[in-house]
Each structure stands twice: as C-alpha cells, then as structure tokens.
C-alpha positions as CSV (number, residue, x, y, z in Angstrom):
1,X,-20.9,222.5,166.6
2,X,-20.7,224.6,169.7
3,X,-22.0,228.1,169.8
4,X,-19.6,230.8,168.4
5,X,-19.8,232.5,171.8
6,X,-18.5,229.4,173.5
7,X,-14.9,228.1,173.1
8,X,-14.8,224.8,171.2
9,X,-14.2,221.5,172.8
10,X,-10.8,221.4,171.2
11,X,-9.8,224.5,173.1
12,X,-10.7,222.8,176.3
13,X,-9.0,219.5,175.6
14,X,-6.0,221.2,174.1
15,X,-5.5,223.0,177.4
16,X,-4.5,219.7,179.0
17,X,-5.7,217.7,181.9
18,X,-7.8,219.2,184.7
19,X,-8.4,222.8,184.2
20,X,-9.0,222.8,180.4
21,X,-11.3,219.8,180.4
22,X,-13.1,221.0,183.5
23,X,-14.1,224.3,181.8
24,X,-16.0,222.3,179.2
25,X,-18.6,221.5,181.8
26,X,-18.3,224.7,183.8
27,X,-16.7,222.9,186.7
28,X,-13.7,223.8,188.8
29,X,-10.6,221.8,188.3
30,X,-9.5,219.6,191.2
31,X,-6.6,220.9,193.3
32,X,-3.4,218.8,193.1
33,X,-1.0,218.3,196.0
34,X,2.7,218.8,195.1
35,X,4.9,215.8,195.1
36,X,2.1,213.3,194.9
37,X,2.5,210.3,192.6
38,X,0.8,210.9,189.2
39,X,-0.8,207.4,189.8
40,X,-2.5,208.4,193.0
41,X,-3.4,205.4,195.2
42,X,-2.8,202.9,192.5
43,X,0.9,202.3,193.0
44,X,3.7,202.9,190.5
45,X,6.1,201.1,188.2
46,X,8.3,200.6,191.3
47,X,5.4,199.5,193.5
48,X,2.9,197.6,191.3
49,X,-0.4,196.7,192.7
50,X,-0.2,193.4,190.8
51,X,2.1,191.9,188.2
52,X,-0.6,192.6,185.7
53,X,-0.8,196.3,186.4
54,X,0.7,198.7,183.9
55,X,1.2,202.5,184.2
56,X,0.7,205.1,181.5
57,X,2.1,208.5,181.8
58,X,2.5,211.1,178.9
59,X,5.9,212.3,180.3
60,X,7.6,209.0,180.7
61,X,7.0,208.3,184.4
62,X,5.1,205.0,183.6
63,X,5.7,201.9,181.6
64,X,4.3,203.5,178.5
65,X,3.6,207.0,177.2
66,X,0.5,206.2,175.2
67,X,-2.6,204.1,176.0
68,X,-2.3,202.1,172.8
69,X,1.3,201.1,173.6
70,X,0.2,199.7,176.9
71,X,-2.8,197.8,175.3
72,X,-0.4,196.4,172.7
73,X,2.1,195.3,175.3
74,X,-0.4,192.9,177.0
75,X,-2.0,191.1,174.1
76,X,-1.2,188.9,171.1
77,X,0.4,185.6,170.5
78,X,4.0,186.6,171.5
79,X,2.8,187.7,174.9
80,X,0.8,184.5,175.6
81,X,3.7,182.2,176.3
82,X,5.2,184.3,179.0
83,X,2.2,186.0,180.7
84,X,-0.8,184.0,179.7
85,X,-2.0,186.4,177.1
86,X,-3.7,189.8,177.2
87,X,-6.4,188.9,179.7
88,X,-6.9,190.5,183.0
89,X,-4.6,193.5,182.8
90,X,-5.2,196.8,184.5
91,X,-3.9,200.1,183.0
92,X,-3.6,203.0,185.4
93,X,-3.6,206.1,183.3
94,X,-2.0,209.3,184.7
95,X,-3.6,212.7,184.2
96,X,-3.0,214.0,180.7
97,X,-4.5,214.5,177.2
98,X,-3.7,211.4,175.1
99,X,-4.2,212.4,171.5
100,X,-4.3,209.0,169.8
101,X,-6.6,206.3,168.5
102,X,-6.8,203.1,170.6
103,X,-8.0,199.6,169.7
104,X,-8.7,196.9,172.3
105,X,-8.8,193.7,170.3
106,X,-10.9,190.6,171.1
107,X,-7.8,188.9,172.8
108,X,-7.4,191.6,175.4
109,X,-10.3,190.3,177.6
110,X,-11.1,191.4,181.1
111,X,-9.1,194.6,180.8
112,X,-9.6,197.5,183.1
113,X,-8.6,201.2,182.6
114,X,-8.5,203.5,185.6
115,X,-8.1,207.2,185.5
116,X,-5.5,207.7,188.3
117,X,-6.9,210.9,189.8
118,X,-10.5,209.6,190.1
119,X,-11.7,212.6,188.1
120,X,-12.6,211.9,184.4
121,X,-11.8,215.5,183.5
122,X,-8.1,214.8,184.1
123,X,-7.6,211.8,181.8
124,X,-8.7,212.5,178.2
125,X,-8.3,210.1,175.2
126,X,-9.1,212.1,172.1
127,X,-8.7,212.2,168.3
128,X,-10.5,213.9,165.5
129,X,-11.2,211.5,162.7
130,X,-14.7,211.7,161.1
131,X,-16.6,209.4,158.7
132,X,-15.5,211.5,155.7
133,X,-11.9,212.2,156.8
134,X,-9.5,211.0,154.1
135,X,-7.3,208.0,155.0
136,X,-3.6,208.1,154.2
137,X,-4.0,205.0,151.9
138,X,-7.1,206.3,150.1
139,X,-10.8,206.3,150.9
140,X,-12.3,207.6,154.1
141,X,-12.5,206.3,157.6
142,X,-16.3,205.7,157.7
143,X,-18.3,205.9,160.9
144,X,-16.7,202.8,162.6
145,X,-13.2,203.8,161.5
146,X,-13.7,207.3,162.9
147,X,-13.7,206.0,166.5
148,X,-11.1,207.4,168.8
149,X,-11.3,204.3,171.0
150,X,-12.6,200.9,169.8
151,X,-13.3,198.1,172.3
152,X,-14.0,194.6,170.9
153,X,-12.9,192.5,173.9
154,X,-15.3,191.1,176.4
155,X,-15.1,192.1,180.1
156,X,-13.7,195.6,179.6
157,X,-14.1,198.2,182.4
158,X,-13.2,201.9,182.4
159,X,-13.3,204.2,185.4
160,X,-12.9,208.0,185.5
161,X,-11.8,208.5,181.9
162,X,-12.9,210.9,179.2
163,X,-13.4,209.4,175.7
164,X,-13.6,212.2,173.1
165,X,-13.7,213.0,169.4
166,X,-13.1,216.7,168.8
167,X,-13.8,216.8,165.1
168,X,-15.6,220.1,164.4
169,X,-17.8,220.6,161.3
170,X,-16.8,224.3,161.1
171,X,-13.2,223.3,160.7
172,X,-13.9,220.9,157.8
173,X,-16.7,222.3,155.5
174,X,-15.4,220.0,152.8
175,X,-16.4,216.9,154.7
176,X,-20.0,215.8,154.5
177,X,-19.7,212.6,156.5
178,X,-19.6,214.2,159.9
179,X,-20.2,211.2,162.1
180,X,-17.2,211.3,164.5
181,X,-17.2,208.5,167.2
182,X,-15.6,209.0,170.6
183,X,-15.8,205.3,171.5
184,X,-17.2,202.2,169.8
185,X,-17.9,199.4,172.3
186,X,-18.6,195.9,171.0
187,X,-17.7,193.5,173.7
188,X,-20.0,191.7,176.1
189,X,-19.8,192.7,179.8
190,X,-18.4,196.2,179.1
191,X,-18.7,198.6,182.0
192,X,-18.0,202.3,182.2
193,X,-18.2,204.0,185.6
194,X,-17.8,207.7,186.1
195,X,-16.7,208.3,182.5
196,X,-17.3,211.1,180.1
197,X,-18.1,210.8,176.3
198,X,-17.6,214.0,174.3
199,X,-18.5,214.4,170.6
200,X,-21.1,215.9,168.3
201,X,-22.6,213.3,165.9
202,X,-22.4,209.6,166.9
203,X,-20.5,210.2,170.1
204,X,-21.1,206.8,171.8
205,X,-21.5,203.7,169.6
206,X,-22.9,201.0,172.0
207,X,-22.8,198.1,169.6
208,X,-21.9,194.4,169.4
209,X,-19.2,192.4,167.6
210,X,-21.7,190.7,165.2
211,X,-25.4,190.9,164.3
212,X,-26.2,187.7,166.2
213,X,-24.3,188.6,169.3
214,X,-26.1,190.4,172.1
215,X,-23.4,192.4,173.9
216,X,-24.3,193.6,177.4
217,X,-23.0,197.0,178.5
218,X,-23.4,199.0,181.7
219,X,-22.9,202.8,182.0
220,X,-23.1,204.3,185.5
221,X,-22.7,207.9,186.6
222,X,-21.5,208.9,183.1
223,X,-21.8,212.1,181.1
224,X,-22.5,212.0,177.4
225,X,-22.8,215.0,175.1
226,X,-23.5,215.5,171.4
227,X,-26.1,216.5,168.8
228,X,-27.1,213.9,166.2
229,X,-27.8,210.3,167.3
230,X,-25.1,210.6,169.9
231,X,-25.9,207.3,171.6
232,X,-26.5,204.6,169.0
233,X,-26.0,201.0,168.1
234,X,-27.4,197.5,168.7
235,X,-26.1,196.6,172.2
236,X,-28.1,195.7,175.2
237,X,-27.1,198.7,177.3
238,X,-28.2,200.0,180.7
239,X,-27.5,203.7,181.4
240,X,-27.9,204.2,185.1
241,X,-27.7,207.7,186.7
242,X,-26.2,209.1,183.5
243,X,-26.4,212.7,182.3
244,X,-27.0,213.3,178.6
245,X,-26.5,216.8,177.3
246,X,-27.6,218.1,173.9
247,X,-25.4,220.8,172.3
248,X,-26.3,224.1,170.6
249,X,-25.7,224.5,166.9
250,X,-25.2,227.5,164.6
251,X,-25.2,225.6,161.3
252,X,-28.9,224.9,161.5
253,X,-31.6,227.6,161.5
254,X,-34.6,225.5,162.7
255,X,-35.4,222.5,164.8
256,X,-34.6,219.7,165.2
257,X,-31.0,220.1,166.0
258,X,-30.6,216.4,166.6
259,X,-31.5,213.2,168.5
260,X,-30.2,211.8,171.7
261,X,-30.7,208.1,171.0
262,X,-30.7,206.0,167.8
263,X,-30.8,202.3,168.8
264,X,-30.6,199.6,166.2
265,X,-31.6,196.6,168.3
266,X,-31.8,193.3,166.4
267,X,-35.3,191.8,166.1
268,X,-34.2,188.7,168.0
269,X,-32.8,190.7,170.9
270,X,-35.4,191.1,173.7
271,X,-33.4,194.0,175.3
272,X,-32.1,197.2,173.8
273,X,-31.3,200.4,175.6
274,X,-32.5,201.1,179.1
275,X,-32.1,204.6,180.5
276,X,-32.9,204.8,184.2
277,X,-32.7,207.4,186.9
278,X,-30.8,209.8,184.7
279,X,-31.3,213.2,183.2
280,X,-31.2,214.9,179.8
281,X,-30.2,218.6,179.8
282,X,-29.7,221.0,176.8
283,X,-27.6,223.9,175.7
284,X,-30.1,224.4,172.8
285,X,-33.4,226.3,172.7
286,X,-36.5,224.7,174.1
287,X,-37.9,221.7,172.1
288,X,-35.0,221.8,169.6
289,X,-34.1,218.1,170.2
290,X,-35.9,214.8,169.8
291,X,-35.4,212.1,172.4
292,X,-34.8,209.4,169.9
293,X,-35.3,208.0,166.4
294,X,-34.9,204.3,165.3
295,X,-31.9,203.3,163.2
296,X,-32.6,200.4,160.9
297,X,-29.2,200.0,159.1
298,X,-28.8,198.6,155.6
299,X,-26.9,195.6,157.1
300,X,-29.9,194.6,159.2
301,X,-33.2,195.7,157.6
302,X,-35.1,193.5,160.1
303,X,-33.9,195.5,163.1
304,X,-36.5,196.6,165.6
305,X,-34.9,199.3,167.7
306,X,-35.7,199.3,171.4
307,X,-35.4,202.1,173.9
308,X,-36.9,202.5,177.3
309,X,-36.4,205.8,179.3
310,X,-37.7,205.6,182.8
311,X,-37.5,207.7,186.1
312,X,-35.4,210.3,184.2
313,X,-35.7,214.1,184.1
314,X,-36.0,215.5,180.6
315,X,-35.2,219.2,180.3
316,X,-37.1,221.7,178.1
317,X,-34.6,221.1,175.2
318,X,-36.6,217.9,174.4
319,X,-39.6,218.3,172.3
320,X,-42.4,217.2,174.6
321,X,-45.1,217.2,172.0
322,X,-43.3,215.0,169.5
323,X,-40.2,213.5,171.2
324,X,-39.6,210.8,168.5
325,X,-39.0,210.9,164.8
326,X,-38.3,208.6,161.9
327,X,-34.8,208.2,160.4
328,X,-36.5,206.6,157.4
329,X,-40.2,206.7,156.7
330,X,-40.1,203.0,155.8
331,X,-39.4,202.3,159.4
332,X,-41.7,204.5,161.5
333,X,-40.9,204.9,165.1
334,X,-44.4,203.8,166.1
335,X,-43.5,200.3,164.8
336,X,-40.4,200.1,167.1
337,X,-40.0,199.3,170.7
338,X,-40.0,202.8,172.3
339,X,-41.4,203.4,175.7
340,X,-41.2,205.7,178.8
341,X,-42.1,205.4,182.4
342,X,-42.4,208.0,185.2
343,X,-40.2,210.6,183.6
344,X,-40.2,214.1,184.9
345,X,-39.4,217.6,183.7
346,X,-40.7,219.9,181.0
347,X,-39.5,217.6,178.3
348,X,-41.5,214.7,179.7
349,X,-44.9,216.4,179.8
350,X,-47.5,214.2,178.1
351,X,-49.6,216.5,176.0
352,X,-50.1,214.2,173.0
353,X,-50.4,210.7,174.5
354,X,-50.1,208.8,171.2
355,X,-46.7,210.4,170.8
356,X,-45.4,209.2,174.1
357,X,-45.9,205.4,174.6
358,X,-45.8,204.5,178.4
359,X,-45.1,201.3,180.2
360,X,-47.7,199.9,182.5
361,X,-46.5,199.3,186.1
362,X,-46.5,195.6,185.3
363,X,-44.3,196.1,182.2
364,X,-42.0,198.4,184.2
365,X,-41.2,195.5,186.5
366,X,-39.2,193.9,183.7
367,X,-37.5,197.2,182.6
368,X,-34.7,196.9,185.1
369,X,-30.9,196.5,185.1
370,X,-31.3,193.0,186.5
371,X,-33.7,192.0,183.7
372,X,-31.5,193.5,181.0
373,X,-28.1,192.2,182.2
374,X,-29.0,188.8,183.6
375,X,-26.3,187.0,185.6
376,X,-23.9,189.9,185.1
377,X,-24.1,192.3,188.0
378,X,-21.5,195.1,187.4
379,X,-23.1,197.6,189.8
380,X,-22.0,195.4,192.7
381,X,-18.4,196.5,192.0
382,X,-19.1,200.2,191.7
C-alpha cells in the first residue's frame, strides 16, 4: 500500500495515458503533436505494416478497442484455415488505459505487442483482481487467476507497455489473500523491453507452463515495483538493466515490509533468476526490505530456488546485514542457490559475510545472459 501522503496507483492510472501514469514515477509526460496518428510510426488500419499487424485503439480508431479482442481475433481453430493460425501477429496498441484482463493462449505463438508512442507510461493494461477476490461463479481467483495479463504462448515480445494490477489492500480489508499479479508469463522465449510492471504483492510472475518445462525469459530496461515477493516464479529469467523499486507501507509498523525476489526454481533447472547491471531503489525506510526469500511451493517441494544478483546497485532500503530470509523454516535460504557478485550501494555492503554468499570470478563467468538463455539471443533485436 502506498503512503497516505502519496496518491494511490489507481489515481495515476485512472487519469489516463501519459500524464497520470507519468506522475506515478515522478516523470514528466511526453508532449504530443496535434494531428499525429495514434499509432505513431507503426502504420494504421489503412496503411498496415504487414497483413499480420493489428491496431488497438480505445476510441475505435483501430481494428479493436481492447487488447483481448485483438488477441482473440488472431488465434484459434477458426482462424487457422484462412490466416495460418494465431502465430506471428503484431499488435500496435495506441495510448490509453485498457482496464481489462488479457490471456494469450498457447496457440498465439510469436506474438508481439508494441506500445505505439514508445513510452510505456502511455499504454497501460490494468485490472484489480486479487487472490481473495470473489469470482462471479463462486470461489476466489487465487494468485494465478488474479493476473491482469497471462501469457502462455512461446515467442511473446512486448515493448513499451505498462502491465499493472491496482488492487489496494486498504480498499478491501475483508480480503486476506492480497496477492495481485500484474502479469504471469509462462511461455519460452518471452521478452519484455522497456516495459513497466506495477503492483504490490506478486507483481511479476515469471514462471513456466509446467513443472518440467524450463521457460526462458528476458527483461531489458524494465521497471518493476511492489512490496511482497514482487518478482517470483520458476522461470529461467534474465533481468538486464532493470529497475526494481520497493514501496512504502502504512499497514506494517516494523520491518521487513517485504521481499523483492521469491524464485521457485525447479531442482533440475540449472538456471533461475539472473539480475545484471540493474538497480534496486526504495520508497521505504532504510533496511526495511529483504532482497529475496526462497519460495518452495507445495506443488514442488523439491524446488531449489536460484537467484544471482550481479553488478547491481542496491539502495539503503535493502537490509545489508541480513538481505535474505526464509519463507518457510523447512527450506532455509542458506540451502538454496542464492549468490551475488560485484554489487554496489549501501544495500550491498558486506558486513556479515555468511549472510551474503558471493560468486568467485570463475563462477561469475557462467552467470551471464548468454549462459542462461543459450541459443536464444533476444538482446540482438533490442
């Protein structure tokens, strides 16, 4: 929950594209030239870049007014006979706030979403379901069901888009399951470039489609914010030049307020989360956040979570003395695969060495995007 002295994320998102969302990060909204196409340099319905380019505009100037409608239009059995199925489509999304849930099924492979303005503050996909939110047909959504956007297809790419979940604990004191996912990513070769992920608990669910599937994901120049376990899951994920920001809270009186990472890497997977050349900042008091804790879910009690944070600046909000904690005492963090290398900043000071396992220079040679992602090189297209 944001500080009472700071407007809530819903206030910013509700203000619409550009100015409202920009204020959430204290940044100026980009100026817009009058008369320009809402799709920028990416064509329009009357001048498509390719036959597999679709345009989304909330006011009806595109092919569809919602992102889900565009996704649904390019996949499924009925589409396959005339267009070759849902593979390989590009959605150009005009500036706007799209209040909806979106699901990209396994048959919509090699899909790309592009925020038309090039500024992720302008294109916001947002909803407010939480784990404990009642479903219309009974029961609750659960953590997975709370996701604003779910991506199961392989080969998904998003550029310059904000994925958000603006569920607020203060608005729903009756709900105890406050996990509220902005995006759940399960596909292999999923890339996000210049995107934002906004939420509180469980913001970015970097996962895989099944326990035995090692999904590779790449996040570059992205911004992620939250409080409890706000980057979590079992994917093999590289976060390059990303900014993670921990939020302030008024519902807790003492530290810790939360945890940045909660990987649940499968034992058989040699690669978990790699954070490289990024930064972790904080809106909370000094040392009120842990860097990570291991998540060993009931569905995989043999998991051995893996996280390496290297060449990254850690602000004072991270507890430098004890940056890791247990989620369950039966699975102590010391038995997991947690390590750091050449981090800087007040949150990276090594005052208790046994609490901060470090890679040797030799070990660091294999903690690279190339080693983690293998024959997939998404950074070449950035």
